DRENLO-65430 format. One record per residue (C-alpha): x, y, z. Coordinates in Angstrom, 1 decimal, always signed. Layout:
N
<<X,Y,Z>>
...
//
This chain:
428
<<-17.9,+16.3,-18.5>>
<<-21.2,+16.5,-20.8>>
<<-23.8,+14.2,-20.6>>
<<-23.1,+12.9,-24.2>>
<<-21.0,+10.3,-25.3>>
<<-17.0,+11.1,-25.1>>
<<-14.6,+9.7,-27.6>>
<<-10.9,+8.9,-27.2>>
<<-8.6,+7.3,-29.5>>
<<-7.1,+4.9,-26.4>>
<<-8.6,+4.2,-23.2>>
<<-6.3,+2.9,-20.6>>
<<-7.8,+1.1,-17.5>>
<<-5.3,+1.9,-14.6>>
<<-3.4,+5.0,-13.2>>
<<-0.4,+3.0,-12.3>>
<<+3.0,+2.7,-13.3>>
<<+2.2,+0.9,-16.4>>
<<-0.9,+2.7,-16.9>>
<<+0.9,+6.6,-16.8>>
<<+3.8,+5.0,-18.8>>
<<+1.5,+3.7,-21.4>>
<<-0.1,+7.3,-21.7>>
<<+2.7,+9.1,-21.7>>
<<+4.9,+7.1,-24.3>>
<<+1.9,+6.9,-26.7>>
<<+1.3,+10.7,-26.1>>
<<+4.9,+11.5,-26.9>>
<<+4.8,+9.2,-30.3>>
<<+1.6,+9.4,-31.7>>
<<-1.2,+11.9,-32.1>>
<<-4.2,+9.9,-30.5>>
<<-5.9,+11.0,-27.8>>
<<-6.0,+9.1,-24.7>>
<<-8.2,+9.0,-21.6>>
<<-6.5,+7.1,-18.2>>
<<-9.1,+6.1,-16.1>>
<<-8.1,+5.4,-12.4>>
<<-10.5,+4.2,-9.6>>
<<-8.1,+5.6,-6.7>>
<<-7.8,+9.1,-5.9>>
<<-5.3,+11.1,-7.2>>
<<-3.9,+14.0,-5.0>>
<<-3.0,+16.7,-5.8>>
<<-4.1,+16.8,-9.9>>
<<-3.3,+20.5,-10.3>>
<<-0.9,+22.0,-7.8>>
<<+2.6,+22.5,-8.2>>
<<+3.2,+22.9,-4.4>>
<<+3.3,+18.9,-4.3>>
<<+3.9,+16.1,-6.5>>
<<+0.6,+14.0,-7.2>>
<<+0.2,+10.7,-6.2>>
<<-1.9,+7.9,-5.2>>
<<-2.0,+4.8,-2.5>>
<<-0.3,+2.5,-5.5>>
<<+2.7,+4.3,-5.4>>
<<+4.4,+2.8,-1.9>>
<<+7.1,+1.6,-0.2>>
<<+8.9,-0.8,-3.0>>
<<+11.8,+0.1,-5.3>>
<<+11.9,-1.3,-8.9>>
<<+15.5,-2.5,-10.1>>
<<+15.7,-1.1,-14.0>>
<<+17.9,-3.5,-15.9>>
<<+20.6,-1.6,-18.0>>
<<+18.2,-2.1,-21.4>>
<<+14.7,-0.9,-19.3>>
<<+16.8,+2.0,-19.1>>
<<+17.3,+2.6,-22.8>>
<<+13.7,+1.3,-23.1>>
<<+12.2,+4.2,-20.5>>
<<+14.1,+6.9,-22.4>>
<<+12.6,+5.7,-26.0>>
<<+9.2,+6.0,-24.2>>
<<+9.9,+9.6,-23.2>>
<<+11.0,+9.2,-19.7>>
<<+13.9,+11.7,-18.2>>
<<+15.6,+9.5,-15.7>>
<<+18.1,+12.2,-15.2>>
<<+15.3,+14.0,-13.3>>
<<+14.4,+11.1,-11.0>>
<<+17.0,+9.8,-8.3>>
<<+18.0,+6.5,-9.1>>
<<+20.8,+4.4,-7.9>>
<<+23.4,+2.4,-10.0>>
<<+23.8,-1.5,-10.1>>
<<+27.6,-2.2,-11.0>>
<<+27.6,-5.9,-9.8>>
<<+25.4,-8.5,-8.4>>
<<+26.4,-11.3,-6.2>>
<<+24.4,-14.5,-6.4>>
<<+24.5,-17.0,-3.5>>
<<+23.1,-20.1,-1.7>>
<<+23.4,-19.8,+2.2>>
<<+25.5,-22.9,+3.7>>
<<+26.7,-23.9,+0.3>>
<<+29.4,-23.0,-2.0>>
<<+28.0,-22.2,-5.1>>
<<+28.1,-18.4,-5.8>>
<<+28.4,-16.1,-8.9>>
<<+29.4,-12.7,-9.2>>
<<+27.8,-10.6,-12.3>>
<<+29.8,-7.4,-13.3>>
<<+29.4,-4.6,-16.0>>
<<+32.2,-6.5,-18.0>>
<<+30.1,-10.2,-18.1>>
<<+28.8,-9.6,-21.6>>
<<+29.3,-11.5,-24.8>>
<<+31.6,-9.2,-26.6>>
<<+33.5,-8.3,-23.3>>
<<+32.5,-4.4,-23.4>>
<<+31.8,-2.7,-20.2>>
<<+28.2,-0.8,-20.2>>
<<+27.6,+1.9,-17.9>>
<<+25.8,-0.5,-15.3>>
<<+23.9,-3.6,-15.1>>
<<+20.7,-1.1,-14.2>>
<<+19.5,+1.2,-12.0>>
<<+17.4,+1.0,-8.5>>
<<+14.5,+3.6,-8.6>>
<<+11.7,+4.2,-5.6>>
<<+8.5,+3.3,-7.3>>
<<+7.1,+6.7,-5.6>>
<<+9.6,+8.7,-7.1>>
<<+8.6,+7.2,-10.5>>
<<+5.0,+7.1,-10.2>>
<<+5.2,+10.9,-9.0>>
<<+7.2,+11.8,-12.2>>
<<+4.9,+10.0,-14.7>>
<<+1.7,+11.8,-13.2>>
<<+3.4,+15.1,-13.6>>
<<+4.5,+14.6,-16.9>>
<<+1.0,+13.2,-18.0>>
<<-0.7,+16.7,-16.6>>
<<+1.3,+18.5,-19.6>>
<<+0.2,+16.8,-22.5>>
<<-3.3,+18.2,-23.4>>
<<-4.2,+15.1,-25.5>>
<<-4.2,+13.2,-22.2>>
<<-7.6,+13.1,-20.2>>
<<-6.9,+11.9,-16.6>>
<<-9.9,+10.6,-14.6>>
<<-9.4,+9.5,-10.9>>
<<-12.3,+8.0,-8.7>>
<<-13.7,+6.4,-11.8>>
<<-14.7,+3.0,-12.4>>
<<-15.5,+0.9,-15.6>>
<<-19.0,-0.3,-14.7>>
<<-19.8,-2.0,-18.1>>
<<-18.0,-2.8,-21.2>>
<<-19.7,-3.4,-24.5>>
<<-17.4,-4.2,-28.1>>
<<-18.8,-3.9,-31.6>>
<<-16.6,-4.6,-34.8>>
<<-15.1,-0.6,-34.9>>
<<-15.1,+0.4,-31.0>>
<<-15.6,-0.5,-27.2>>
<<-18.3,+1.4,-25.2>>
<<-17.5,+1.8,-21.6>>
<<-20.1,+2.5,-18.7>>
<<-18.3,+5.0,-16.4>>
<<-19.4,+6.3,-12.9>>
<<-17.4,+8.0,-9.9>>
<<-16.1,+11.3,-8.8>>
<<-15.5,+13.0,-11.9>>
<<-18.8,+11.8,-14.0>>
<<-21.6,+14.4,-13.7>>
<<-24.3,+12.0,-15.5>>
<<-23.3,+8.6,-13.6>>
<<-26.0,+6.5,-15.1>>
<<-25.7,+7.6,-19.0>>
<<-22.0,+8.5,-19.4>>
<<-20.3,+6.5,-21.6>>
<<-16.8,+6.8,-23.4>>
<<-16.0,+5.2,-26.7>>
<<-12.6,+4.4,-27.7>>
<<-10.9,+2.3,-30.7>>
<<-8.6,+0.7,-28.1>>
<<-8.8,-0.7,-24.0>>
<<-5.3,-1.0,-22.9>>
<<-5.9,-2.7,-19.3>>
<<-3.0,-1.7,-17.1>>
<<-4.6,-2.1,-13.5>>
<<-2.4,-4.8,-12.3>>
<<-5.3,-7.7,-12.7>>
<<-7.6,-6.1,-10.7>>
<<-10.2,-4.8,-13.3>>
<<-13.8,-6.1,-12.0>>
<<-15.0,-5.8,-15.5>>
<<-12.3,-8.3,-17.0>>
<<-15.1,-11.4,-17.2>>
<<-17.2,-9.3,-19.6>>
<<-14.2,-9.3,-21.9>>
<<-13.8,-13.0,-21.8>>
<<-10.4,-12.5,-19.9>>
<<-9.7,-15.2,-17.0>>
<<-6.8,-15.2,-14.8>>
<<-4.8,-18.5,-14.3>>
<<-3.0,-18.3,-10.5>>
<<-0.5,-20.0,-9.2>>
<<+0.2,-19.2,-5.5>>
<<+3.8,-19.8,-4.3>>
<<+2.9,-19.9,-0.6>>
<<+5.2,-17.3,-0.2>>
<<+5.1,-13.3,+1.0>>
<<+7.3,-10.7,+0.1>>
<<+8.1,-8.6,+3.2>>
<<+10.0,-5.0,+2.0>>
<<+12.2,-2.9,+4.3>>
<<+14.4,-0.6,+3.8>>
<<+17.9,-0.7,+6.2>>
<<+21.0,+1.2,+7.0>>
<<+24.2,-1.1,+6.6>>
<<+27.1,-0.4,+8.6>>
<<+29.2,-0.8,+5.5>>
<<+29.0,+1.2,+2.2>>
<<+27.0,-1.3,-0.9>>
<<+29.3,+0.3,-3.4>>
<<+26.5,-0.2,-6.0>>
<<+26.5,-4.1,-5.3>>
<<+23.2,-5.7,-5.5>>
<<+22.6,-9.2,-3.6>>
<<+20.8,-12.4,-4.2>>
<<+20.9,-14.9,-1.4>>
<<+18.8,-18.3,-1.4>>
<<+18.1,-19.4,+2.0>>
<<+15.8,-22.2,+3.5>>
<<+13.4,-19.6,+4.6>>
<<+13.4,-18.3,+0.9>>
<<+15.2,-15.7,-1.4>>
<<+16.3,-12.6,+0.3>>
<<+17.3,-9.6,-2.1>>
<<+19.4,-6.7,-1.2>>
<<+19.3,-3.7,-3.7>>
<<+21.4,-0.4,-3.3>>
<<+19.0,+2.5,-2.6>>
<<+19.6,+6.5,-3.2>>
<<+19.4,+8.6,-0.7>>
<<+16.2,+10.3,-1.2>>
<<+14.4,+7.7,-2.7>>
<<+11.1,+6.1,-1.0>>
<<+7.9,+7.8,+0.7>>
<<+8.9,+10.3,+3.4>>
<<+6.9,+8.0,+5.9>>
<<+9.5,+5.2,+5.2>>
<<+12.6,+7.3,+4.6>>
<<+12.8,+9.5,+7.6>>
<<+15.1,+7.6,+9.6>>
<<+17.2,+6.5,+6.5>>
<<+18.0,+10.1,+5.6>>
<<+19.9,+10.4,+8.3>>
<<+22.8,+8.0,+6.9>>
<<+25.0,+8.5,+4.1>>
<<+23.2,+7.3,+0.8>>
<<+26.0,+4.4,+0.3>>
<<+24.8,+2.2,+3.1>>
<<+21.3,+2.2,+2.1>>
<<+19.4,-0.8,+1.0>>
<<+16.1,-1.9,-0.2>>
<<+15.6,-5.5,+1.3>>
<<+13.0,-7.8,+0.0>>
<<+12.7,-10.8,+1.8>>
<<+10.3,-13.7,+0.6>>
<<+9.0,-16.3,+3.0>>
<<+6.4,-18.8,+3.4>>
<<+3.2,-17.3,+4.6>>
<<+3.5,-18.8,+8.2>>
<<+7.0,-17.7,+8.6>>
<<+6.5,-14.3,+7.3>>
<<+3.5,-13.8,+9.7>>
<<+6.2,-14.7,+12.4>>
<<+8.8,-12.1,+11.1>>
<<+6.1,-9.5,+11.0>>
<<+5.5,-10.2,+14.7>>
<<+9.0,-9.5,+15.6>>
<<+10.6,-6.2,+17.1>>
<<+12.7,-4.2,+14.6>>
<<+15.8,-5.6,+16.7>>
<<+15.2,-9.2,+16.4>>
<<+13.7,-9.3,+12.6>>
<<+17.1,-7.4,+12.0>>
<<+19.2,-10.1,+14.0>>
<<+17.4,-13.2,+11.8>>
<<+18.1,-11.1,+8.7>>
<<+21.7,-10.6,+9.5>>
<<+22.2,-14.2,+10.3>>
<<+20.7,-15.4,+7.0>>
<<+22.5,-12.4,+4.9>>
<<+25.7,-12.4,+6.5>>
<<+28.5,-10.1,+7.3>>
<<+29.4,-8.9,+4.3>>
<<+28.1,-5.1,+4.9>>
<<+28.1,-5.4,+8.7>>
<<+25.5,-5.1,+10.8>>
<<+22.1,-3.3,+10.2>>
<<+22.5,+0.0,+12.0>>
<<+18.4,+1.0,+11.4>>
<<+15.5,-0.7,+9.8>>
<<+12.2,+1.1,+8.3>>
<<+8.7,-0.1,+8.4>>
<<+7.9,-3.1,+7.1>>
<<+5.6,-3.8,+4.3>>
<<+4.0,-7.1,+3.0>>
<<+2.7,-8.5,-0.5>>
<<+1.2,-12.2,-1.3>>
<<+3.4,-13.6,-3.9>>
<<+1.7,-15.6,-6.7>>
<<+1.9,-16.1,-10.5>>
<<-0.9,-14.5,-12.3>>
<<-1.6,-14.4,-16.2>>
<<-4.1,-13.0,-18.2>>
<<-5.7,-15.6,-20.6>>
<<-6.0,-14.2,-23.2>>
<<-4.0,-10.8,-22.5>>
<<-5.2,-9.7,-26.3>>
<<-8.6,-9.8,-27.1>>
<<-10.8,-8.2,-29.7>>
<<-9.8,-4.2,-29.3>>
<<-8.5,-4.8,-25.8>>
<<-4.9,-5.6,-24.5>>
<<-3.4,-6.2,-21.1>>
<<-0.2,-4.9,-20.2>>
<<+2.0,-5.2,-17.1>>
<<+1.0,-6.7,-14.0>>
<<-2.3,-6.9,-15.8>>
<<-1.1,-9.4,-18.1>>
<<+1.4,-11.2,-15.8>>
<<+2.6,-11.1,-12.2>>
<<+5.8,-12.8,-11.6>>
<<+8.0,-13.4,-8.3>>
<<+10.4,-11.1,-7.8>>
<<+13.1,-13.7,-7.4>>
<<+15.0,-12.3,-10.4>>
<<+13.6,-8.6,-10.4>>
<<+12.0,-9.4,-13.7>>
<<+8.6,-8.3,-13.6>>
<<+8.3,-4.7,-14.1>>
<<+11.0,-4.9,-17.2>>
<<+8.8,-7.4,-18.7>>
<<+6.1,-4.8,-18.3>>
<<+8.2,-1.9,-20.0>>
<<+9.0,-4.3,-22.9>>
<<+5.3,-4.6,-23.3>>
<<+4.7,-0.9,-23.7>>
<<+7.7,-0.7,-25.8>>
<<+5.8,-3.4,-28.5>>
<<+2.7,-1.2,-28.0>>
<<+4.1,+1.9,-28.9>>
<<+5.9,+0.0,-31.9>>
<<+2.8,-1.6,-32.8>>
<<+1.0,+1.6,-33.4>>
<<+3.8,+3.4,-35.2>>
<<+3.9,+0.6,-38.1>>
<<+0.2,+0.0,-38.2>>
<<-1.0,-0.2,-41.4>>
<<-4.4,+1.2,-39.9>>
<<-3.1,+4.5,-38.8>>
<<-6.6,+5.8,-37.8>>
<<-7.7,+2.4,-35.8>>
<<-5.1,+1.7,-32.9>>
<<-7.2,-1.1,-31.8>>
<<-7.6,-2.8,-35.1>>
<<-7.6,-6.7,-35.7>>
<<-4.0,-6.0,-37.3>>
<<-2.7,-4.1,-34.3>>
<<-3.7,-6.9,-32.0>>
<<-2.3,-9.6,-33.6>>
<<+1.0,-7.8,-34.3>>
<<+1.6,-6.9,-30.6>>
<<+0.6,-10.6,-29.6>>
<<+3.1,-11.7,-31.9>>
<<+5.9,-9.8,-30.8>>
<<+4.9,-10.6,-26.9>>
<<+4.2,-14.3,-27.1>>
<<+7.8,-15.4,-27.0>>
<<+9.3,-13.1,-24.3>>
<<+6.5,-13.5,-22.2>>
<<+6.7,-17.1,-22.2>>
<<+10.4,-17.4,-21.9>>
<<+10.6,-14.9,-18.9>>
<<+7.5,-16.4,-17.2>>
<<+9.2,-19.8,-17.4>>
<<+12.6,-18.7,-16.5>>
<<+11.3,-17.0,-13.5>>
<<+9.0,-19.7,-12.5>>
<<+11.7,-22.2,-12.6>>
<<+14.1,-20.3,-10.5>>
<<+11.4,-20.2,-7.6>>
<<+10.9,-23.6,-7.9>>
<<+14.5,-24.6,-8.0>>
<<+15.9,-22.4,-5.2>>
<<+12.8,-22.9,-2.8>>
<<+13.2,-26.7,-2.6>>
<<+15.4,-28.3,+0.2>>
<<+15.5,-31.8,-1.6>>
<<+19.4,-32.2,-1.0>>
<<+20.4,-33.4,-4.7>>
<<+18.4,-30.5,-6.2>>
<<+20.5,-28.5,-3.6>>
<<+23.7,-30.2,-4.8>>
<<+22.8,-29.8,-8.5>>
<<+22.1,-26.1,-8.2>>
<<+25.2,-25.0,-6.6>>
<<+27.2,-27.2,-9.0>>
<<+25.1,-24.8,-11.6>>
<<+26.1,-21.8,-9.7>>
<<+30.0,-22.5,-10.2>>
<<+29.5,-23.9,-13.3>>
<<+28.2,-20.2,-14.5>>
<<+30.5,-18.2,-12.2>>
<<+33.4,-20.3,-14.1>>
<<+32.4,-20.5,-17.9>>
<<+32.6,-16.9,-19.2>>
<<+30.2,-17.4,-22.3>>
<<+27.7,-19.3,-19.9>>
<<+27.9,-16.1,-17.2>>
<<+27.7,-13.7,-20.0>>
<<+24.7,-15.1,-21.9>>
<<+23.1,-15.0,-17.9>>
<<+24.0,-11.5,-17.7>>
<<+22.6,-10.5,-20.9>>
<<+19.1,-12.3,-19.6>>
<<+19.7,-10.2,-16.4>>
<<+20.0,-6.8,-18.0>>
<<+17.2,-7.3,-20.1>>
<<+18.6,-7.7,-23.7>>
<<+16.3,-10.4,-25.5>>
//
């Protein structure tokens, strides 16, 4: 890059899933020039013998709601080129109590069947696909190992001072842009310069992620079980999903027995679980999950993530918008976090396509329109997810009785069950 100021219509801070998805979608739907700035290394970027990736694409999997799959198609993601696993039904239960709900493909208001309730995809697979696609677009400039040191806004633009491995003149290099999209998962060191603060509410819980081989086939069924030690999700997982480091043993098995597990436990309990041997961890997991799929035959490495509700305030400001986890990070209890982030990207694309200021993607009109589109969805999804955490993490017996009655009513009353299914598959 030259020593002179460089211009980009839209600049995206963060080369993770939401950042790459935003860049790809905007490149496919608009003529804007786009720069993606990523602090981590991305290797390799220009060699076809290996898919590009970076450390952020780890062992997690993503449960894509049915509506999110349609959104991804609209944004330009060709899911047929990525290995996924369908979710045909979701079984929700509360351990030790009778309340349970079975959601399936026909639990909808119009009683019409859909292809599936959603798809499970490995974070690493999706990330590698997106990075590969970005390199095909000449209007996208991807800067890895680069940091935004300082931000100055004027009425007409945002000036970013950059340094890093891809910057020739560290002290003087600046990038001018009309719109800055913050997609760094809430890790932007420059956020305070923009007046962005983060409201953080810790759940005092940790998510333990692992992949397992079950004795019986899952038949495309996902499970969410609430226990006194925290909610546990079992998600059907495609055979080739996941990074090689965690999938070596799993690829020895048939794909219809492989599942990704998310076990949410108190921080203290999580520490205890991580200290257990694979055999003892499996035994305790079986005890809580039950015998629906038989014994756990094998277990991958375990990964941990602290759980909290983080919200950027404000998530839109002058020529700046935060998307995905940079705007809000949710508890995984209902699998809504990434699906909400996809809708952030969809609405940003819509705003740019419908804007009255075609040559100014960061105009006041664009930012106001984006906020109007996103406010209600964000508020409702955050409230619903946070309420589920608090209701199902509480062992106070009147509340336990009430929630089990609620699960029974939900399973028995078709219109209510249909409405809940609509929420689960992402229809708003």
